[in-house]
Each structure stands twice: as C-alpha cells, then as structure tokens.
FITI-767947 format. One line per field, with one value per residue (C-alpha): x, y, z. Coordinates in pm, whole numbers, plus 50000, padded with zeros to 5 digits. Example, Ala and Ser with C-alpha at 12.3 -4.5 7.8 and 13.67 -1.06 7.14 Angstrom:
// residues 2
xx [51230_51367]
yy [49550_49894]
zz [50780_50714]
END
This chain:
// residues 915
xx [61335_61365_61744_61744_61539_61774_62070_61886_61783_62141_62221_61912_61994_62353_62237_62000_62282_62516_62253_62167_62529_62554_62525_62343_62181_61842_61756_61644_61287_61251_61188_60835_60739_60392_60443_60154_60039_59933_60223_60392_60137_60162_59916_59892_59822_59505_59646_59995_59999_60304_60317_60385_60500_60449_60720_60633_60808_61083_61449_61494_61223_61324_61252_61076_60834_60516_60626_60721_60467_60124_59950_59660_59411_59367_59088_59296_59242_59572_59877_60083_59850_59573_59769_60043_60260_60260_60564_60645_61001_61288_61266_61547_61503_61823_61847_62124_62202_62490_62706_62622_62371_62011_61681_61492_61131_60910_60530_60299_59923_59846_59518_59447_59196_59476_59425_59233_59568_59616_59821_60097_60181_60307_60674_60936_61314_61501_61866_61985_62321_62503_62275_61995_61706_61429_61435_61114_60936_60558_60378_60043_60100_59868_59839_59533_59422_59703_59941_60309_60621_60982_61272_61633_61946_62256_62550_62639_63016_63219_63221_62896_62656_62375_62133_61995_61685_61616_61279_61236_60954_61040_61057_60868_61076_60853_60815_60895_61029_60762_60763_60555_60457_60647_60454_60521_60309_60557_60923_61064_61429_61572_61919_62000_62271_62620_62681_62319_62398_62765_62962_63314_63438_63310_63267_63256_62945_62948_62921_62659_62847_63009_63232_63122_63370_63385_63211_63355_63114_63230_63008_63097_62978_62684_62318_62047_61681_61471_61307_61158_61159_60981_60882_60922_60671_60498_60244_60279_60481_60363_60614_60518_60608_60961_61253_61333_61564_61253_61345_60978_61043_60758_60803_60571_60445_60617_60309_60257_60617_60646_60641_60512_60563_60492_60586_60445_60471_60620_60653_60865_60711_60570_60483_60608_60544_60780_61055_61391_61602_61965_62098_62474_62726_62745_62366_62226_61857_61813_61903_61555_61288_61203_60879_61087_61350_61079_60900_61016_60905_60981_60899_60713_60738_60763_60982_61337_61265_60976_61170_61475_61253_61153_61279_61108_61146_61064_61041_61057_61021_61316_61473_61731_62081_62159_62336_62116_62195_61997_62003_61886_61773_61818_61762_61761_61437_61378_61368_61487_61814_62064_62400_62594_62548_62187_62006_62205_62071_62178_62109_62052_62010_61899_62012_62359_62466_62585_62606_62642_62608_62438_62427_62250_62353_62718_62734_62520_62651_62340_61963_61774_62082_61999_62228_62216_62405_62448_62489_62515_62367_62429_62138_62194_62088_61759_61935_62010_61666_61466_61420_61195_61098_61116_61300_61255_61494_61474_61579_61562_61648_61706_61760_62049_62012_62120_61941_61674_61611_61443_61503_61449_61428_61301_61338_61453_61563_61642_61821_61903_62249_62326_62532_62872_62710_62538_62204_61908_61644_61475_61235_60863_60647_60450_60140_59820_59598_59538_59703_59407_59579_59905_60004_60114_60002_60090_59828_59762_59635_59307_59163_58823_58990_59172_58849_58678_58964_58936_58561_58607_58892_58684_58390_58614_58791_58456_58335_58661_58638_58282_58389_58683_58464_58205_58478_58634_58296_58237_58578_58537_58204_58375_58653_58397_58217_58548_58676_58362_58196_58508_58855_59188_59329_59681_59785_59684_59607_59244_58921_58706_58325_58164_58031_58385_58488_58199_58319_58673_58554_58356_58659_58871_58612_58612_58990_59004_58752_58979_59293_59393_59302_59572_59722_59564_59635_60011_60041_59827_59569_59540_59251_59321_59214_59479_59742_59631_59664_60006_60137_59949_59745_60055_60242_60523_60750_60741_60869_61195_61242_61103_61140_60985_60693_60615_60688_60796_60677_60794_60488_60380_60122_59961_59927_60279_60442_60595_60778_60717_60801_60490_60531_60246_60202_60206_59937_60184_60428_60477_60456_60125_59912_60144_60443_60217_60081_60424_60573_60296_60304_60681_60747_60444_60594_60960_61119_61491_61709_61859_61530_61314_60992_60657_60416_60108_59935_59638_59425_59133_58972_59205_59520_59805_60021_60284_60391_60738_60958_61132_61503_61634_61973_61829_61995_62347_62392_62311_62628_62867_62869_62907_63070_62789_62574_62357_62504_62397_62676_62516_62521_62796_63064_63101_63428_63574_63469_63119_63104_63226_62960_62688_62802_62801_62454_62297_62467_62311_61970_62011_62143_61827_61619_61818_61865_61686_61328_61076_61121_61406_61332_61520_61519_61582_61660_61964_62129_62267_61938_61757_61988_61859_62028_61871_61990_62261_62385_62237_62183_61843_61747_61429_61192_61057_60818_61015_61098_61028_60997_61270_61224_61158_61460_61279_61191_61542_61502_61771_61612_61288_61203_61062_61055_61375_61334_61584_61801_62047_62406_62312_62154_62302_62419_62302_61960_61945_62043_61839_61557_61665_61654_61847_61971_62309_62145_62126_62490_62592_62397_62549_62897_62824_62720_63053_63246_63013_63086_63461_63480_63192_63074_62756_62722_62696_62847_62827_63030_63347_63572_63424_63625_63518_63144_63051_63171_63163_63392_63617_63650_63734_63997_64167_64151_64312_64585_64657_64559_64226_64348_64372_63993_63906_63712_63975_63780_63908_64275_64472_64179_64201_64451_64612_64507_64148_64146_64275_64012_63732_63837_63845_63490_63355_63540_63391_63040_63036_63171_62969_62888_62662_62819_63144_62981_62974_62659_62544_62639_62997_62994_62888_63172_63424_63321_63345_63695_63780_63662_63881_64181_64106_64074_64390_64582_64457_64563_64906_65007_65373_65375_65197_65220_65063_64711_64655_64701_64451_64552_64348_64257_64048_63901_64160_64357_64673_65006_65135_65449_65270_65293_64996_65201_65144_65464_65290_65477_65199_64926_64668_64746_64551_64696_64376_64219_64435_64259_64178_64546_64527_64258_63967_63622_63506_63222_62962_62665_62822_63057_63369_63610_63762_63724_63657_63478_63251_63174_63074_62887_62687_62619_62493_62262_62150_62052_61863_61674_61571_61461_61259_61064_61165_61289_61111_61088_61200_61546_61703_61620_61874_61657_61478_61124]
yy [29086_29289_29295_28919_28870_29100_28885_28561_28651_28659_28330_28166_28301_28181_27831_27822_27918_27656_27382_27464_27405_27061_26780_26471_26161_26319_26489_26848_26930_26895_27196_27156_27383_27382_27548_27780_27829_28194_28427_28406_28161_27825_27538_27221_26883_26730_26378_26388_26727_26853_27227_27339_27690_27895_27918_28283_28527_28339_28414_28099_28206_28360_28727_28670_28407_28600_28693_28341_28126_28115_27913_27676_27501_27126_26894_26699_26589_26679_26900_26964_26844_27104_27374_27369_27598_27619_27785_27893_28003_27897_27947_27879_27818_27874_27709_27767_27417_27270_27039_26671_26417_26526_26388_26584_26474_26606_26589_26591_26566_26490_26674_26727_27005_27250_27561_27356_27253_26903_26681_26610_26981_26974_26886_26976_26961_26994_27062_27023_27197_26997_26689_26633_26487_26538_26607_26678_26490_26474_26336_26373_26116_25818_25888_26107_26178_25978_26149_26086_26121_26100_26080_26170_26172_26376_26505_26872_26883_27084_27448_27399_27566_27633_27395_27539_27378_27507_27407_27459_27398_27102_27081_26846_26738_26577_26716_27051_27175_27317_27466_27319_27418_27313_27195_27113_27076_27028_27016_26852_26886_26696_26627_26262_26085_26048_25694_25599_25485_25579_25472_25614_25325_25073_25257_24955_24787_24437_24434_24184_23990_23648_23628_23910_24194_24528_24831_25165_25453_25813_25990_26330_26252_26018_26091_25835_25800_25571_25318_25086_25067_24757_24617_24250_24026_24321_24589_24942_25167_25526_25810_25879_25521_25541_25549_25798_25982_26128_26081_26021_25737_25526_25148_24960_24606_24360_24152_24292_24225_23856_23638_23282_23107_23367_23185_23330_23651_23611_23811_23689_23501_23616_23914_24232_24460_24262_24244_24407_24480_24515_24786_24817_25082_24918_24910_25206_25256_25503_25241_25085_25093_24816_24755_24651_24439_24282_24112_23882_23664_23294_22978_22834_22520_22279_21975_22046_21869_22103_22419_22307_22284_22649_23004_23315_23573_23943_24133_24508_24740_24978_25214_25053_25187_25261_25097_25006_24945_24649_24666_24361_24422_24107_24006_23653_23613_23238_23064_22745_22911_22911_22950_22973_22738_22666_22888_22954_23076_23172_23522_23581_23923_23908_23547_23625_23437_23729_23541_23160_23121_23407_23318_23602_23477_23454_23794_23989_23820_23658_23669_24003_24185_24366_24392_24494_24399_24616_24489_24691_24559_24719_24711_24744_25062_25084_25016_24663_24613_24678_25040_24929_25211_24967_24641_24374_24341_24013_23918_23548_23373_22998_22792_22553_22216_22305_22263_22516_22485_22820_23180_23503_23864_24162_24464_24571_24897_24954_25280_25406_25561_25861_25789_25932_26260_26301_26225_26040_26140_25907_25969_25981_25683_25721_25937_25747_26053_26286_26619_26857_27193_27375_27602_27956_28147_28149_28038_28397_28483_28294_28427_28343_28222_27955_27843_27821_27616_27381_27338_27274_27038_26855_26814_26688_26451_26324_26255_26082_25874_25765_25672_25471_25288_25201_25079_24872_24715_24635_24472_24279_24146_24025_23862_23699_23545_23437_23273_23102_23006_22848_22735_22739_22415_22377_22146_22353_22693_22685_22762_22462_22465_22517_22159_22023_22252_22125_21766_21872_22055_21752_21531_21780_21796_21419_21410_21684_21512_21208_21393_21567_21934_22182_22390_22728_22828_22797_22958_23177_23045_23248_23256_23198_23554_23683_23470_23596_23954_23882_23730_23954_23648_23426_23660_23471_23772_23706_23348_23324_22948_22619_22281_21942_22085_22359_22725_22970_23329_23640_23807_24077_24047_24285_24569_24521_24551_24201_24020_23646_23339_23159_22796_22659_22287_22193_21937_21742_21706_21363_21534_21626_21635_21430_21658_21963_21845_21738_22079_22257_22013_22042_22411_22543_22400_22483_22821_22871_23142_22890_22738_22910_23028_22915_23210_23025_22814_22808_22508_22677_22537_22241_22454_22363_22669_22741_23091_23141_23428_23564_23487_23750_23592_23262_22925_22837_22664_22989_23144_22857_22937_22588_22550_22317_22628_22550_22851_23202_23423_23736_23600_23707_23443_23362_23416_23137_23293_23348_22980_22879_23092_22948_22594_22675_22828_22541_22291_22471_22447_22072_22029_22197_21945_21651_21758_22084_22014_21825_21516_21411_21532_21396_21638_21368_21610_21814_21971_22305_22412_22360_22599_22952_23285_23602_23956_23926_23590_23403_23040_22883_22522_22488_22235_21991_21807_21481_21514_21234_21226_21000_20715_20803_20760_20520_20270_20138_20156_20363_20410_20461_20203_20393_20419_20570_20935_21210_21361_21181_21234_21322_20993_20805_20466_20271_20431_20354_19988_19905_20161_20251_20627_20791_21139_21023_21020_21399_21402_21219_21461_21755_21613_21619_21983_22058_21914_22102_22431_22366_22255_22444_22145_21935_21621_21411_21514_21236_21438_21386_21075_20777_20820_21185_21145_21116_21419_21245_20963_21198_21438_21159_21019_21356_21423_21088_21136_21492_21653_21802_22150_22046_22025_22336_22614_22836_23141_23059_23073_23260_23270_22942_22880_22533_22443_22539_22341_22028_22060_22127_21829_21611_21713_21647_21314_21196_21298_21090_20765_20469_20336_20568_20479_20635_20970_21253_21409_21748_21898_21774_21911_22256_22261_22137_22396_22671_22547_22558_22919_22995_22843_23061_23378_23302_23247_23578_23766_23604_23562_23605_23303_23048_22912_23129_23080_22789_22869_22679_22561_22733_22406_22176_21937_21660_21485_21573_21452_21122_21280_21551_21525_21747_22049_22255_22189_22103_22071_21912_21899_21684_21324_21001_20868_20928_20633_20430_20573_20226_20190_20452_20269_20494_20343_20437_20190_20438_20231_19886_19667_19808_19674_20007_19921_20206_19967_19857_20215_20320_19998_20065_20420_20288_20045_20327_20533_20237_20196_20559_20549_20237_20422_20211_20525_20857_20994_21346_21256_21287_21657_21845_22156_22265_22140]
zz [31231_30909_30940_30991_30675_30481_30587_30507_30152_30005_30177_30026_29679_29708_29807_29510_29274_29421_29412_29053_28952_29114_28858_28979_28835_28888_28559_28521_28432_28054_27834_27695_27406_27253_26916_26834_27193_27245_27313_27655_27794_27965_27970_28175_28019_28164_28118_28266_28441_28253_28180_27822_27733_27419_27156_27099_27334_27522_27457_27247_26997_26662_26612_26278_26409_26322_25972_25859_26042_26196_26464_26398_26623_26610_26717_26969_27329_27488_27468_27267_26992_27040_26861_26602_26394_26015_25853_25500_25566_25791_26167_26414_26787_26988_27329_27581_27713_27910_27693_27718_27583_27531_27409_27145_27108_26829_26840_26539_26503_26137_26089_25720_25792_25872_25657_25400_25255_25109_25342_25094_25084_25442_25454_25713_25730_26059_26133_26492_26492_26225_26228_25977_26175_25920_25547_25353_25630_25610_25918_25742_25472_25517_25892_25934_26294_26454_26695_26630_26843_26727_26968_26888_27098_27030_27229_27261_27261_27509_27404_27214_27458_27215_27052_26730_26582_26231_26087_25712_25468_25253_24875_24647_24351_24094_23743_23896_24227_24454_24802_25081_25434_25742_26046_26411_26726_27010_27101_27413_27513_27805_27933_27999_28201_28066_27946_27890_27537_27506_27809_27818_28032_27776_27446_27218_27090_26943_26565_26449_26187_26191_26381_26611_26651_26831_26686_26794_26821_26804_27053_26907_26555_26611_26674_26750_26664_26878_26649_26915_27295_27427_27764_27674_27847_28011_27936_27800_28033_28035_28048_28413_28508_28371_28615_28894_28655_28497_28130_28052_27809_27680_27675_27444_27503_27270_27190_26839_26735_26826_26515_26536_26870_27141_27458_27780_27982_28328_28647_28937_29224_29472_29254_29108_29408_29632_29371_29441_29135_29243_29016_28980_28879_28537_28508_28706_28769_28486_28220_28243_28517_28754_28567_28263_28438_28654_28364_28088_27800_27820_27625_27919_28127_27835_27798_27680_27351_27278_27362_27164_26859_26880_26872_26996_26722_26710_26381_26322_26026_26000_25747_25514_25475_25840_26133_26430_26795_26929_27308_27504_27863_28070_28432_28567_28764_28751_29087_28916_28810_29095_28923_28603_28307_28399_28147_27828_27497_27146_27017_26645_26484_26122_26106_26242_26554_26768_27098_27094_27472_27658_28029_28216_28562_28462_28292_28542_28856_28997_29025_29025_28888_28564_28265_27903_27588_27280_26926_26606_26282_25942_25698_25322_25140_24947_24617_24741_24899_24580_24692_24975_25210_25503_25566_25832_26125_26316_26668_26760_27087_27095_27412_27458_27636_27989_28324_28222_27848_27800_27695_27889_27771_27969_27743_27400_27242_26874_26793_26444_26411_26195_25885_25795_25681_26021_25863_26015_25760_25514_25221_25288_25198_24872_24910_24837_24794_24500_24422_24401_24385_24341_24622_24549_24856_25222_25479_25579_25224_25191_24868_24728_24407_24601_24768_24430_24295_24592_24533_24160_24229_24488_24249_23969_24207_24329_23975_23890_24207_24127_23773_23899_24151_23885_23650_23930_24016_23648_23610_23934_23806_23489_23692_23918_23620_23472_23789_23906_23577_23432_23530_23353_23218_23356_23072_22768_22916_22788_22970_23061_23076_23413_23408_23390_23672_23881_23837_23924_24235_24345_24307_24499_24779_24810_24819_25079_25300_25335_25435_25759_25796_25706_25990_25914_26275_26220_25879_25659_25417_25096_24856_24488_24412_24654_24479_24139_24257_24410_24084_23836_23738_23719_23487_23314_23359_23734_23708_23901_23889_23767_23938_23969_24167_23918_23854_24123_24094_24270_24418_24658_24933_25181_24930_24800_25142_25147_24867_24859_24651_24528_24417_24206_24145_23780_23702_23486_23777_23931_24267_24415_24723_24944_24891_24924_25259_25383_25308_25498_25788_25828_25771_25958_26277_26212_26276_26237_26089_25845_25726_25466_25632_25499_25505_25386_25124_24888_24792_24620_24303_24280_24297_24533_24598_24862_24971_25118_25224_24917_24883_24641_24569_24453_24502_24603_24269_24084_24227_24161_23786_23646_23310_23206_23148_23449_23629_23540_23416_23556_23912_24145_24197_24565_24745_24954_25285_25151_25056_25401_25570_25345_25428_25800_25781_25590_25824_26119_25954_25900_26254_26380_26184_26322_26683_26756_26655_26865_26648_26425_26073_25772_25480_25216_24932_25035_24728_24615_24454_24783_24968_24914_24984_25118_25046_25314_25174_25469_25371_25429_25363_25159_25000_25258_25026_25058_25428_25671_26047_26182_26429_26792_27015_27249_26975_26933_26553_26385_26043_25853_25587_25293_24915_24780_24685_24635_24363_24140_24252_24608_24719_25012_24868_25177_25155_24783_24827_25138_25150_25503_25559_25845_25927_25793_25449_25476_25586_25268_25050_25234_25172_24800_24837_25009_24715_24481_24660_24649_24287_24122_23922_23936_24140_23822_23491_23230_22979_23186_23183_23366_23686_23714_23647_24015_24213_24553_24437_24243_24533_24778_24544_24504_24879_24963_24705_24822_24491_24595_24505_24140_24106_24308_24134_23963_24082_24432_24341_24604_24848_25042_25321_25292_25648_25571_25244_25420_25693_25446_25235_25545_25639_25288_25272_25602_25496_25177_25321_25204_25550_25745_26080_25960_25883_26140_26282_26155_26492_26442_26089_26214_26465_26207_25949_26210_26290_25918_25913_26213_26033_25731_25939_26135_25813_25673_25986_26006_25643_25733_25964_25747_25396_25124_24994_24759_24390_24175_23827_23557_23378_23597_23344_23364_23637_23827_23698_23826_23959_24157_24534_24604_24706_24396_24194_23869_23542_23342_23607_23435_23340_23351_23674_23869_23690_23930_24230_24359_24436_24711_24902_24808_24829_24481_24469_24580_24478_24468_24668_24828_24568_24481_24112_23877_23645_23924_24012_23665_23602_23914_23807_23475_23654_23881_23578_23439_23764_23758_23398_23463_23728_24027_24201_24245_23893_23979_24103_23757_23766_23979_23994_24308_24317]
END
C-alpha cells in the first residue's frame, strides 16, 4: 500500500501542474490584499466569505514596508475596510502575473480619525507599471465614513510578467509644496477574459460624432477606469451574483440616473427564473450576467403618439478631458416583437445621433439573444468646460414609429480611457474643510507638542466657527427684513413700502387663483431667495443677454454644481404671464436633445423667472458676425460644416415639435437668436413663449386661427395676411434662418437697396438666377462644395415659398439637409473627381453682374441687374400679391412696418433679439 501511495503522489502532483497551466474561461481566484492586516495573516469577510491576506510578509511585499508605513485600525464593519496602511514614503508591490488583461480594484475607507491627521493631508499617487492611475488622490475629501471602490483595467503585454504597483504620498502645491500621507485599505487583482473590452476579432469601437465613424483602440497602450456599471431596469447586483466567470463585478440599479420620464422596469413573462438567455460566441456569458440581460427599462404600454413624444434619458457625472466607452447591453425580450423592423430606436450620446435605427432583433439574431454595442465619446478638457471638476454625459433613447413604438435597454457600462500619456488621474475636488495644522512628522512620532497644537487649533477654529455662524445669522436676519418688509421696484430700482408690497401681493394672489396650477411635478420650483443666491442678487455682471422678455443671467444652483441661464421678466415688457405660463407648460413636457431644457421656474413675490440649462456658446446669430454690428467680433466664426450641423440639429428639434411630440406644437418664433449652442456646438431650439398647440389630426382643420405674433423678417406671409397658423409657418421662418446662415446677414436690413432689404426674397432671387454664391458669407470662401451649395439653396428656396402647401415638412428638411452634408463630405473626400470648392467674392454688398452666368467668372461681379429679378419668375411679393414686382414687394414691406408700429401685430416682433 505504501509503495502504491508513493507512485500515486507524483502522478497527482503532475496533474495539478498540468491543470494549473490550462487556460479556460473560468477565472482564477482573485488576489485579495488587505493592507495593514497583521503580518502573514488571513481573514475572512463576514459578508461575502472572501479571504483577505496581509500585505506584510508575502513575496510581493516591499522589503522596506515597516520603515515607510504603518498600519491603522478603522471603525468599519467589513474587510478590507477594518484596517488600512498609512505611508510617508514610496512603497512598491511586485506581483508575478501571466500577461493578459486584469482588473485592479482599490478600496478606501475615508475615516478622518486616522492618526488624528486632518483629512486633506492624506493624498496618494499610484503608478501601475507605466500607467498613472491616481495622482495626489484623496479619498477623504468631503466623503467622511463612506467606503469607496475604484476599478481599473489594463493589459500586461507579452514579456511583461510583473505588475508593479507603486504607491506614493502625494504633494500639495498651494503657496508652498508640502508632503502628505498616502493611504490604502485594500487591493484586489483579478485576471479577466481576453476580449471582454478589447476584442481582437472586432477591435474597432464606434466614434460618437456625426456621422459616426470607427474608433481604433490600441490595447497595448490603453487602460480603463470603470465610471459606471448599471443594471438597467433591475436592482443592484452584488459581486456574488455576477456571472459564472467570477469577476465579482457590481452592477448598480439605474434608477438614480434616469432624468425626467422614467418609463417602467420590465422582466420577461413568465418570470425571470424561467428565462433562458442564449449567449453566443460574440456575446459570451462573462460579458454580463443573466440578471442584467433578463431585465430592461421600457417606456411602457402607451400609445405610439405618447411614446414618440418622449425620450428616456440617463445622465452621468464624469471627468472632463477624456474619451469614454459607452457600452449598451441589449436583449430583445418582448413577446410582441417577433422579427426585424418591429422595435427600432434612435440612440443619442451627448446629443449626437450615434445610431439612427437600432434594431436589437436584427443585430442580435432573435429574441433572448444578448448583444452589446460600444461607442466612444470625447469630452472637452476642463479649460473648455469652465474648469469644472465634473461634466454631464447624457444617453438618450428615442423610439421610432414601427410595430412596437418603444425603447429597450438592459445594461450600461461607462469606461474612462487613459489619455495619450497613459494617464487616468484627475485633480481632487476642492476641500471644504479648514487647514488646522502643518504636518512635519511621520505618524509614528506623536509628540505632545503636536497634540497641543491640535488642541489650540481646534479651539481657535471653534471660536472662528461660532463667530462666522453668528455673523451669518445676523446677515440673514437683515436679508429677511429686507426681502419681506419691502420689495424692489423693477421700473426704477427703488424699494417700495411694505404697504405697497402687500397690495401687489394681493393682486398677484388673485391673479394666480384664476389661472391653472403650474406643473411643479414636471420641473423644479425655485424660491426667489434661491434665485437671488444663484445670480448674486441679480448682479449686472452676470447678464449674458437681453430680450423682449427681460434680462438673462448666468447663474449657479445646487451649491455651484450646475450652471444655468435665468431669464427674468422685465415689468416694462409687453410680454407677461401668458408667455411665462406657455413656456413652462410646453417645455416641462418636452425632452429632446435639440430643445433647450427647462429646469424650473420662480413666481415668488410677483416675479416671473425661468431657469434653463446653460448654453455657453450663446445664440446662432452671435457666431454669424453680421456687419451690422449685431454680431460679436470676439465670437468664433462658424465653418460651413459647423453651420450645416447646426441647421440639421435645429431642424430635428422642430421636427420633434411637429411630428414627435404627443400633439403638434408650432413654435411661432423660429429665428437665429432662438437657436442656442452648447459647448459642443449642438444646436437647441429655445423660447417657447409664443408657441401654440396645433389642431388635432381628427378635426379636419389644418390651421389655428390666432393673433399674429412672431418676429419681423421671419413671419410667414400667409399667416400674416390671414391669421392662420400652421406648422408650415415654422418652415418659412426656418428657411429665413437657412439664408441667414448662408449669407451672414439679418433677415431685414433697411440700409440696403430696396430689392435686398428682405433676405428671403433676395435669397430666392439669387438662387433662381444661379448667382446665390455671390451673396454667401465671404468667410465661407473655399469651404462649400458646389453640389452642397445648390442643394442647400434649393432647401431654403422651398422653405420660403409664399404658399404653405408648396413648402416641405420639417422631416423632409432634415433628410434634405443630411443629404447636403453627405454631398459636402463626399466632395471633400474626392476632391480630384469633382469641381473645386466655391470661391466667394470678397464684396457682397451689391448685386451680381448682368453678364454673369452663375459659374464664378466675374469681371465686375456687382451690378444693378438684380433689380430685374421679376423677369426670372421669382415670387418677390412676399407679403402682397404674386405679381413679381419689386415695387409691390417694398410697398408691402412698408405697409407691414406701419402695421407693426401701429400696434396691430405683437409689439415685440420688431426686435430680432431672443426674448
């Protein structure tokens, strides 16, 4: 028997060695290190049963561990947070690991009691081989008693068998450079499957720009940091409920990240336990667990009209200046979807249409087959985002009108990519505490002098804090008396007696009692004191615009975390409560990437104030740089492709109003000052104070009879003459904007010759004659492809036709503008096969020469022949009969001006500014 055992032992050992060398999808047990655990000990977590080992003693531990660091105990419930390691010099852990992708998870328990050291003096930098994962990172800042986990992924290249983690104390650079203490509780290292995020058979991500292109990722020079991992439509997924691969990932419920309309959470019928997810080679089981693919968020069983009027949008705070992978996990679970082209949706990332027709069934291959799609979005650096420590990243899904008009999403991952310097680190957020001491000793030297200094510092800080609180209470009392015993006159800026305020408040109460309640459930209601804080009591230095409604201030809400635009009604404005209510009623129910979002409103103490998302680049008109001094010289002049993209975006927003919302909505005041631009130049339609709900489709009435309102130069002539408002009125106004974008001149310019005063007429005349290029903005010279210019001119010409039945729908305009963009891009890619870009004459104040054929051969390009535009069959009588007479046109314009001045039309339409 003994001989038999002796023979068996080598065989068993050999089998163990062989089995240990076999690579399989099942992942190895992760390396769990509890930094600061007593030397050469192990401890089991009471919550998940995982065993953590000490970082003191194993082969990977540095030899100088005791001389440069010390362990500390923490008041935590579970490992690895019960103990931690404080270091005052560099330490390097060296792990022998097989090349390939790995997870590195770092655990911190921000407990400010550690060694009686102020929290802002803990700061850690971490290098993982040649990647910077942390730099001067402080987990303690503003996060007391909250456990934190950070997950990174990097790839050990072939021949790189060691992973070196070097932790260093950070440095504070303020008035002087000062050392701090490093700190860490736990380290977890785990190998992960090849191709989880970088698949060699399909290495390209989709780059989230318009149009979408491929984004190549170099797996040997890129590291990831997990920003978010969500179980969409489900509950939190604990690490033990991840997939059989054992990667121990946590999946967070998405509930807190859904903005606005939330839809519903769904599990498949007859229930989750009976569900079979049919994983494939392209989407193996380790990509995401069944518990993720088996749930989803949907809009619910609403009518198609309701769902088409909505998006489901998620918002996330991320670090600026990095590229991010946005991974969508999708699985068709709906019993009412039985084939392709039955559920199709649009995918927007940060307002960019990255997938115009996502059909899960078609791309995955059927029901219960999971899939994922990866997109990469580039976010601007802090210098472009007002040095914000965090920026918002949006994901929006919008259904298309197919058999099932709904969206479906099961999971979501957002991964930050390292930059070109292999860096993932970002600056710490500002510390909100007080610096009570300067550190000049290590934690092991706890002198009585230092304790005395702490006590003295604490007493002084306490006295200062009490003084500040008393001063704040005193000032608040003064502000209270000021606000509630008197009110500010908006006409003269003087304080009125409390008796006058009482009468005003009574009148306001009576007015409010007779109007419908405002939708505080759909948008936020601000108090006047909150608005005053946000605008520094309406500081004139914060005014970013002035319109017919009143002044617009840039403000900050939620302790400065969110920048907003705050529009305050001027009491002298002709606009008032009706426009205020209309704006709230419209925008609180509309959500679209190309519509400005209404955050909330204020109606305290007779004020009427609207709060919107802040659009840092201002209006479209600001960037057209008119020569009539309306443009701002310091604003960046838009390129032709930028102008095309802005036109496409604003057309999509208007198309949503006309065909995507629950009811037809007519904007009624489309103009270049009501198209705003965010920091990424995304166009968003704004100002819904004049908007009207269109006629219901089942009434058979094609228009709304209403008082004429709008802006001079943009008004639909049929609407002006008959008082009949339709969605084609917006189309006309948008056509004027198209000419405005092309020519960089206002819709009406009375300083020009008579035939050129009205831009719509002038643009149509030049388009018909073939001389449109002669009035194009000279800044665009050499940028526009001839094919694109012809198409763009055709679209603008069709929009401003006098008869509304001849104008296209906004949906047709979107498609036509996208085609114009395609023509432009094709011309740029194949410049050798097409005619060169259009050269624009430098002088665009007169008319093209009579002998010019429109092909650019100008000898003396500007003559008076365009006064004969009636001879080319152009309908120049925009506001009169279709005689084609220039005299008629200008006579009508004169009468139109007289009508406005006499007050028969909305008095604000002479002012082209945004309201």
